[in-house]
C-alpha positions in Angstrom: 83.2 -22.7 -58.3 80.4 -25.3 -58.9 81.1 -29.0 -58.7 80.8 -31.0 -61.9 77.2 -32.3 -62.0 78.1 -35.9 -62.7 80.1 -38.4 -60.6 83.0 -39.9 -62.5 85.8 -42.2 -61.6 88.2 -39.9 -63.4 91.0 -39.3 -61.0 91.6 -35.6 -61.8 90.6 -33.5 -58.8 87.1 -32.0 -58.8 88.4 -28.4 -58.9 90.6 -29.2 -61.8 87.8 -30.9 -63.7 85.6 -27.9 -63.1 88.2 -25.5 -64.5 88.7 -27.7 -67.6 84.9 -28.1 -68.1 84.6 -24.3 -68.1 87.6 -23.9 -70.5 86.2 -26.6 -72.8 82.7 -25.1 -72.8 84.0 -21.6 -73.6 85.9 -23.0 -76.6 82.9 -25.1 -77.5 80.8 -22.0 -77.9 83.5 -20.3 -79.9 84.1 -23.2 -82.2 80.3 -23.7 -82.9 80.2 -20.0 -83.8 83.3 -20.6 -86.1 81.6 -23.6 -87.7 78.5 -21.5 -88.5 80.7 -18.8 -89.9 82.3 -21.3 -92.3 78.8 -22.4 -93.3 77.8 -18.8 -93.9 80.7 -18.4 -96.2 80.0 -21.8 -97.9 76.4 -20.8 -98.6 77.1 -17.3 -99.9 80.4 -17.3 -101.7 80.2 -16.2 -105.4 82.6 -15.4 -108.2 85.1 -17.1 -110.5 86.5 -19.3 -107.7 83.0 -20.3 -106.5 83.2 -24.1 -106.7 86.7 -24.3 -105.1 85.8 -22.0 -102.2 82.3 -23.5 -101.8 83.9 -26.9 -101.4 86.7 -25.6 -99.2 84.4 -23.8 -96.9 82.2 -26.9 -96.5 85.4 -28.9 -95.7 86.4 -26.3 -93.1 82.9 -26.5 -91.5 83.0 -30.3 -91.4 86.5 -30.5 -89.8 85.5 -27.8 -87.2 82.4 -29.9 -86.4 84.7 -32.9 -85.5 86.8 -30.6 -83.2 83.6 -29.3 -81.5 82.4 -32.9 -80.9 85.7 -33.8 -79.3 85.6 -30.7 -77.0 82.0 -31.4 -76.0 82.8 -35.1 -75.3 85.8 -34.1 -73.2 83.7 -31.8 -71.0 81.2 -34.7 -70.4 84.1 -37.2 -69.8 85.2 -34.9 -66.9 81.7 -35.1 -65.3 80.4 -31.9 -66.9 77.6 -30.9 -69.3 78.5 -29.9 -72.8 77.0 -26.5 -73.3 76.5 -26.1 -77.0 73.0 -24.7 -77.6 72.6 -21.8 -79.9 71.4 -19.6 -77.0 74.6 -20.3 -75.1 76.8 -19.8 -78.2 75.2 -16.4 -78.9 75.8 -15.3 -75.3 79.4 -16.5 -74.8 81.2 -16.7 -78.1 84.2 -14.4 -78.2 84.5 -14.4 -82.0 83.7 -11.3 -84.0 80.3 -11.3 -85.7 80.5 -12.6 -89.3 79.0 -10.0 -91.5 76.1 -11.3 -93.7 76.6 -8.5 -96.3 79.9 -9.8 -97.7 79.8 -10.0 -101.4 83.1 -11.1 -102.9 85.0 -14.3 -102.5 88.0 -12.3 -101.2 85.8 -10.8 -98.4 84.7 -14.3 -97.4 88.3 -15.5 -97.4 89.4 -12.6 -95.3 86.6 -12.9 -92.8 86.8 -16.6 -92.4 90.6 -16.7 -92.2 90.4 -14.0 -89.5 87.9 -16.0 -87.5 90.0 -19.1 -87.9 93.2 -17.3 -86.8 91.4 -15.8 -83.7 90.1 -19.2 -82.6 93.5 -20.8 -83.3 95.2 -18.2 -81.0 92.7 -19.0 -78.3 93.1 -22.7 -78.7 96.9 -22.4 -78.3 96.4 -20.4 -75.1 94.1 -23.2 -73.9 96.9 -25.7 -74.5 99.1 -23.7 -72.0 96.2 -23.3 -69.5 95.3 -27.0 -69.5 99.0 -28.0 -69.2 99.7 -25.6 -66.4 96.6 -26.8 -64.5 97.8 -30.4 -64.9 95.3 -31.8 -67.4 97.6 -33.3 -70.1 94.7 -34.9 -71.9 92.8 -31.6 -72.3 96.1 -29.9 -73.3 96.6 -32.6 -75.9 93.0 -32.1 -77.3 93.6 -28.4 -77.6 96.9 -29.1 -79.3 95.2 -31.3 -81.8 92.5 -28.7 -82.4 94.9 -25.8 -82.7 97.0 -27.8 -85.2 93.9 -28.5 -87.3 92.7 -24.9 -87.1 96.2 -23.7 -88.2 96.0 -26.0 -91.3 92.5 -24.8 -92.1 93.6 -21.1 -91.7 96.4 -21.8 -94.1 94.1 -23.4 -96.7 91.7 -20.5 -96.5 94.3 -17.8 -96.4 96.1 -19.3 -99.5 93.1 -18.2 -101.6 93.6 -14.6 -100.7 97.3 -14.5 -101.1 98.5 -13.0 -104.3 95.1 -11.6 -105.1 94.9 -8.1 -106.5 91.2 -7.5 -105.9 
């Protein structure tokens, strides 16, 4: 394991900080991918519910951006480097690729809610990992993120519920 590159007076042990930096950076890559998927849906949604979904997908992307910022800053607070470049995201994101050939609003709702749910599950697992390792603050951050992602998943999924097409 590599030491965090920056000296900090944070009293968490160096090995713990390194583990948390890695955990945060993995989720940072995933959530940047998720944000871009929400923007893809925002830009390309069409149909009778266009304006509602267009605005919702933009809201989703904006809230995800705030979560990404919090994760990146936490990694740096622990003495690490936030790794959020597009090149890193492409290499390490664990989310499924968002199809660019989606045509209907329901397809975008299904794809985006699936990506949100997948990230939410991963964030919940990160809560447990951070707590078990002894970093209550990172666990709390992942709890906040997973709670927010759950709400966004619900908001997006609600548009596909009861639909017949």
